[in-house]
C-alpha positions in Angstrom: 118.4 108.1 112.1 119.8 104.6 112.9 117.1 104.1 115.6 114.4 104.9 113.1 115.8 102.5 110.5 116.1 99.8 113.1 112.6 100.3 114.2 111.2 100.1 110.7 113.4 97.1 110.0 111.8 95.3 113.0 108.3 96.4 111.9 109.0 94.8 108.5 110.4 91.6 110.2 107.2 91.5 112.2 105.2 91.7 109.0 107.0 88.7 107.6 106.5 86.7 110.8 104.2 83.7 110.9 100.9 84.2 112.7 101.2 83.2 116.3 104.9 83.9 116.6 106.0 86.2 119.4 108.2 89.3 119.7 109.1 90.7 123.2 106.2 88.8 124.8 103.6 90.0 122.2 101.9 87.5 119.9 102.2 88.6 116.3 99.3 88.4 113.9 100.4 90.3 110.9 97.3 91.6 109.1 98.5 94.0 106.4 95.8 93.9 103.7 97.7 91.7 101.3 96.2 88.7 99.4 97.8 86.3 101.8 95.9 87.9 104.6 92.4 87.5 102.9 92.3 83.7 103.4 94.4 82.5 106.3 96.6 79.6 105.6 95.0 76.3 106.7 97.8 73.9 107.4 95.5 71.0 106.9 95.1 71.8 103.3 97.9 71.3 100.7 99.4 74.5 99.5 101.0 74.3 96.1 104.0 76.4 95.1 101.7 78.0 92.4 99.3 79.3 95.1 99.1 83.0 94.4 99.0 83.8 98.1 102.6 82.6 98.5 103.8 85.1 95.9 102.5 88.2 97.6 104.7 90.5 99.7 106.7 93.7 100.2 110.1 95.0 101.1 111.5 98.4 102.0 114.6 100.4 101.0 116.0 103.5 102.6 117.6 106.5 100.8 118.5 109.7 102.6 115.2 110.8 104.3 113.0 108.6 102.2 111.5 105.1 102.6 110.7 103.2 99.4 108.1 100.4 99.7 108.2 97.8 97.0 105.2 95.4 96.6 105.3 92.3 94.4 102.4 89.9 93.6 101.1 87.5 91.1 98.0 88.5 89.2 95.8 87.1 86.5 95.3 89.3 83.4 91.5 89.3 84.0 92.1 91.1 87.3 94.0 93.8 85.5 91.3 94.3 82.9 88.1 93.5 84.7 88.2 96.2 87.4 89.6 99.1 85.3 90.7 100.6 88.6 93.7 98.4 89.3 96.0 101.3 90.1 93.5 102.5 92.8 93.7 98.9 94.3 97.5 99.1 94.3 97.3 102.5 95.9 95.1 101.0 98.7 97.6 98.2 99.2 100.5 100.6 99.6 98.4 102.7 102.0 97.7 99.5 104.0 101.4 98.6 104.1 102.4 102.1 105.3 99.6 102.0 107.9 100.8 98.6 109.2 104.4 99.8 109.4 103.4 102.8 111.4 101.4 100.6 113.8 104.2 98.1 114.2 106.8 100.8 114.6 104.7 102.3 117.4 104.5 98.8 119.1 108.2 98.1 118.7 109.7 101.5 119.7 106.9 103.3 121.5 107.4 106.3 119.2 105.3 107.4 116.2 106.4 107.2 112.6 105.4 109.7 110.1 105.4 108.6 106.4 104.3 111.3 103.9 103.8 110.1 100.3 106.1 112.1 97.9 104.9 110.8 94.5 102.3 108.7 92.8 102.8 105.0 92.7 104.8 103.3 90.0 103.1 100.1 88.7 104.9 97.7 86.4 102.9 94.7 85.2 104.8 92.0 83.3 103.4 88.9 81.6 104.8 85.4 82.3 102.2 83.5 80.3 98.9 84.0 78.6 97.1 83.8 81.9 99.5 84.9 84.6 101.4 88.1 85.2 103.2 89.7 88.1 103.1 93.2 89.3 105.8 95.4 90.9 104.6 98.5 92.7 106.9 101.2 94.1 106.0 104.2 96.3 108.2 106.6 98.0 107.5 108.2 101.4 109.3 110.9 103.3 110.2 109.8 106.8 109.2 112.5 109.4 111.7 113.6 111.9 114.7 112.8 109.7 116.8 115.6 108.3 117.9 115.3 104.7 121.7 115.0 104.1 121.3 115.9 100.4 121.6 119.6 101.0 124.7 119.3 103.1 127.8 120.9 101.5 130.3 118.2 100.7 133.9 118.8 101.4 136.8 117.4 99.4 139.8 116.0 101.1 142.9 118.3 100.7 145.0 115.5 99.0 142.2 114.8 96.5 141.8 118.6 95.9 145.5 118.9 95.2 145.2 116.0 92.7 142.3 117.8 90.9 144.3 121.1 90.9 147.1 119.4 88.9 144.7 119.2 86.0 145.2 115.6 85.0 141.6 115.1 84.2 141.2 118.5 82.6 144.0 117.9 80.0 142.6 114.5 79.1 139.1 115.9 78.5 140.3 118.9 76.5 141.8 116.8 73.8 138.3 115.4 72.9 139.6 111.8 73.2 137.9 109.5 75.7 
């Protein structure tokens, strides 16, 4: 399990690398399908802090045998209402991120990574002004080859079980006072 997490963590680090940087002798050109990949940064032009491409990225979280991909980006309200299929666009972005992670994981570890979607995406759009908003998208994937620990029977330490058997908590809860 730890090898899989380390491999995914390195794949995410490669995604956040600057174009042209190297990892183990290999030049990294992270092309994920995000807005910042559409128009490569031109260092001769001035990029402002308000540039939407700078506020576009993702992170990952681990829980048991699941991987949670969280995507965040700035959007304009007209993007949300013009297409009518914004959720489909966010689904495509999550698919591109998962595909990139699989490809980078294979390049980093030499093994394949299986990510199976478990639920639909969860899209949250919040307004920051009359023109701008930001979107947070969450999607969960089951990591292949990892056994779940949720079904394991949990054992209670003997000393703690003795404390519970004394009934200290049971007496307090039976009086109806909290």
